[in-house]
C-alpha positions in Angstrom: 0.0 0.0 0.1 1.5 3.3 -0.9 0.7 7.0 -1.9 0.4 8.5 -5.3 -0.5 12.0 -6.4 -2.9 12.1 -9.4 -4.1 15.4 -10.6 -2.7 17.4 -7.6 -4.4 15.3 -4.9 -2.9 12.2 -2.9 -4.6 8.8 -3.3 -3.9 5.5 -1.7 -3.1 2.5 -3.7 -2.9 -0.9 -2.6 -0.7 -3.5 -4.6 -2.2 -6.8 -3.3 -5.4 -8.3 -2.1 -3.9 -8.6 1.4 -3.1 -5.0 1.7 -6.4 -3.9 0.3 -8.2 -6.2 2.9 -6.3 -4.7 5.7 -6.9 -1.1 4.7 -10.5 -1.8 4.3 -10.9 -3.6 7.5 -8.9 -1.1 9.9 -9.6 2.2 8.3 -12.6 2.0 6.1 -14.5 4.5 8.2 -12.0 7.1 7.4 -12.0 7.1 3.6 -14.2 6.8 0.8 -13.5 4.4 -2.1 -13.2 5.6 -5.6 -11.3 8.3 -7.3 -12.0 12.2 -6.7 -14.6 13.8 -8.9 -11.8 16.3 -10.4 -9.7 13.3 -11.4 -12.5 11.2 -12.9 -13.6 14.3 -15.1 -9.9 14.3 -16.5 -9.4 10.6 -17.0 -12.8 9.5 -17.7 -15.1 12.4 -18.6 -17.9 10.4 -19.9 -17.9 8.1 -16.9 -17.5 5.1 -19.3 -16.1 2.8 -16.9 -18.4 3.0 -13.8 -20.7 0.8 -15.5 -20.3 -3.0 -14.6 -20.9 -4.2 -18.2 -18.0 -1.9 -19.4 -15.8 -2.9 -16.7 -16.3 -6.5 -17.6 -15.7 -5.7 -21.2 -12.4 -4.0 -20.5 -11.2 -6.9 -18.3 -11.7 -9.3 -21.3 -10.0 -7.1 -23.6 -6.9 -6.6 -21.4 -6.7 -10.3 -20.4 -4.2 -11.0 -23.3 -2.0 -8.0 -23.6 -1.6 -7.6 -19.8 -1.2 -11.2 -19.0 1.8 -12.9 -17.3 3.4 -13.9 -20.4 3.5 -10.4 -22.2 4.6 -8.7 -19.0 7.5 -11.3 -18.6 8.8 -10.4 -22.0 9.0 -6.7 -21.0 11.3 -7.4 -18.1 14.6 -7.3 -20.0 13.7 -4.2 -21.9 12.5 -2.3 -18.7 15.6 -3.4 -17.0 17.9 -2.0 -19.7 15.9 1.3 -19.9 16.0 1.7 -16.0 19.7 1.0 -16.0 20.4 3.6 -18.7 18.5 6.1 -16.9 20.1 5.6 -13.5 23.4 5.8 -15.0 22.6 9.2 -16.3 21.9 10.6 -12.8 24.2 13.0 -11.1 24.8 13.5 -7.4 22.3 16.0 -5.9 20.2 16.3 -9.2 16.4 16.0 -8.7 13.5 16.1 -10.9 10.2 17.9 -9.9 7.1 17.5 -12.1 4.4 20.3 -11.4 0.6 19.9 -11.6 0.5 22.4 -14.4 2.9 20.3 -16.5 0.8 17.4 -15.8 -2.3 19.0 -17.4 -0.1 19.8 -20.5 1.0 16.3 -20.6 -2.7 15.2 -20.6 -3.3 17.0 -23.8 -0.2 15.8 -25.6 -1.2 12.2 -24.6 -4.8 12.6 -25.9 -3.4 14.1 -29.3 -0.9 11.1 -29.5 -3.6 8.7 -28.9 -5.9 10.1 -31.6 -3.0 9.9 -34.0 -2.2 6.4 -33.0 -5.7 5.2 -33.3 -6.1 6.6 -36.7 -2.8 5.1 -37.8 -3.7 1.6 -36.6 -7.0 1.7 -38.1 -5.6 2.7 -41.5 -2.8 -0.1 -41.4 -5.2 -2.8 -40.4 -2.3 -4.4 -38.9 -2.8 -5.8 -35.1 0.0 -5.4 -32.8 0.5 -7.3 -29.4 -0.4 -4.3 -27.2 -3.5 -3.0 -25.3 -4.6 -0.5 -27.8 -4.6 -3.1 -30.5 -6.5 -5.6 -28.5 -9.1 -3.0 -27.7 -9.7 -1.6 -31.3 -9.6 -4.8 -33.3 -11.9 -6.7 -30.7 -14.1 -9.1 -32.3 -17.1 -7.9 -29.9 -19.9 -6.1 -31.8 -20.1 -3.8 -28.9 -16.7 -2.5 -29.1 -15.4 0.8 -27.2 -15.8 4.2 -28.7 -12.7 6.3 -29.5 -13.5 8.5 -26.4 -13.6 5.3 -24.3 -10.3 4.1 -25.8 -8.6 7.3 -24.9 -9.9 7.3 -21.4 -8.9 3.7 -20.8 -5.4 4.3 -22.3 -4.8 7.3 -20.0 -5.8 5.3 -17.0 -3.5 2.5 -17.9 -0.6 4.9 -18.4 -1.2 6.7 -15.1 -1.6 3.3 -13.3 1.7 1.7 -14.9 3.8 4.9 -14.3 2.7 6.3 -11.0 2.6 3.1 -9.0 5.9 1.9 -10.4 7.6 5.5 -10.2 6.5 5.8 -6.6 7.6 2.4 -5.5 11.2 3.0 -7.2 11.6 6.1 -5.3 11.1 4.5 -2.0 13.4 1.5 -3.0 16.1 3.9 -3.7 15.5 5.9 -0.5 15.5 3.0 2.0 18.3 1.2 0.2 20.7 4.4 0.3 19.7 4.7 4.0 20.5 1.0 4.7 23.8 0.1 2.9 23.9 -3.2 4.8 20.6 -4.4 3.2 22.0 -3.0 -0.3 25.1 -5.2 0.3 23.1 -8.1 1.0 20.8 -7.7 -2.0 23.8 -7.4 -4.4 25.5 -10.5 -2.9 22.2 -12.5 -3.4 21.8 -11.2 -7.0 25.4 -11.8 -7.8 25.3 -15.5 -6.6 22.4 -16.0 -8.7 24.1 -14.7 -11.8 27.2 -16.8 -11.1 25.3 -20.0 -10.5 23.4 -19.5 -13.7 26.5 -18.3 -15.5 24.5 -15.1 -17.0 25.3 -11.4 -17.1 21.7 -10.4 -16.1 18.9 -11.7 -14.0 15.5 -12.9 -15.3 11.9 -13.0 -14.0 12.4 -16.7 -13.4 15.2 -15.7 -10.9 13.0 -13.8 -8.5 11.9 -17.3 -7.0 15.4 -17.8 -5.7 15.6 -14.2 -4.2 14.5 -15.0 -0.6 16.1 -12.0 0.8 14.9 -9.7 -1.9 11.3 -10.9 -1.2 11.8 -9.5 2.4 12.6 -6.2 1.1 9.4 -5.9 -0.7 8.0 -5.3 2.8 8.9 -1.5 2.0 5.2 -1.1 0.6 4.1 -1.1 4.3 6.7 1.3 5.6 5.6 4.4 3.7 3.3 6.5 6.0 -0.1 7.1 4.3 -1.7 10.5 3.3 -5.4 10.7 3.8 -7.6 11.4 0.8 -11.4 12.3 0.9 -11.4 11.9 4.6 -15.1 11.4 5.9 -14.6 11.7 9.7 -11.9 13.7 11.9 
């Protein structure tokens, strides 16, 4: 469970059913489930995905592109990209994204999505990604362009904000606990030496017993209240 800031407001996100259950059982009286109206007006202005039928349709459409097999194929690409970004950081350099810049980004994303939709439909070629799965769905009651844009923006936020927030706390706590970082490195180096490979793979995670314990950082971050009902 960790905190993200969407549309200028804090929200709490849980990364597992156990975390969600703990939150709902112990703090359910202090919070209201769902997004803020201001955020919903940006990500889903037509309220397309509050309808149960639409939610079911979306889950079916995303089952394949967001399935474990496709996600595992992205691990090596993401690892290479993350390594290149980290190596470019300088001591003391920070990045700050303002809310106004986020709004400008939304407009650019929508424009890019419209261009991508037109390009995909014109080429009549299916790709192994979420947008292709949605627009080339065989269902007669497919999503409209507005619904596709809203859904893709939601996926972008969900994929970026949660991952970025988690990585920030990973770097923070590891930098403050050099002994933990050293133990992690030894565990990873031992696996690479055992498998005679230069890089780790998704399958290696099962062998990382110490790394699994470090995942507890999700529960260390103190939460911020959103839409508090009682004081």
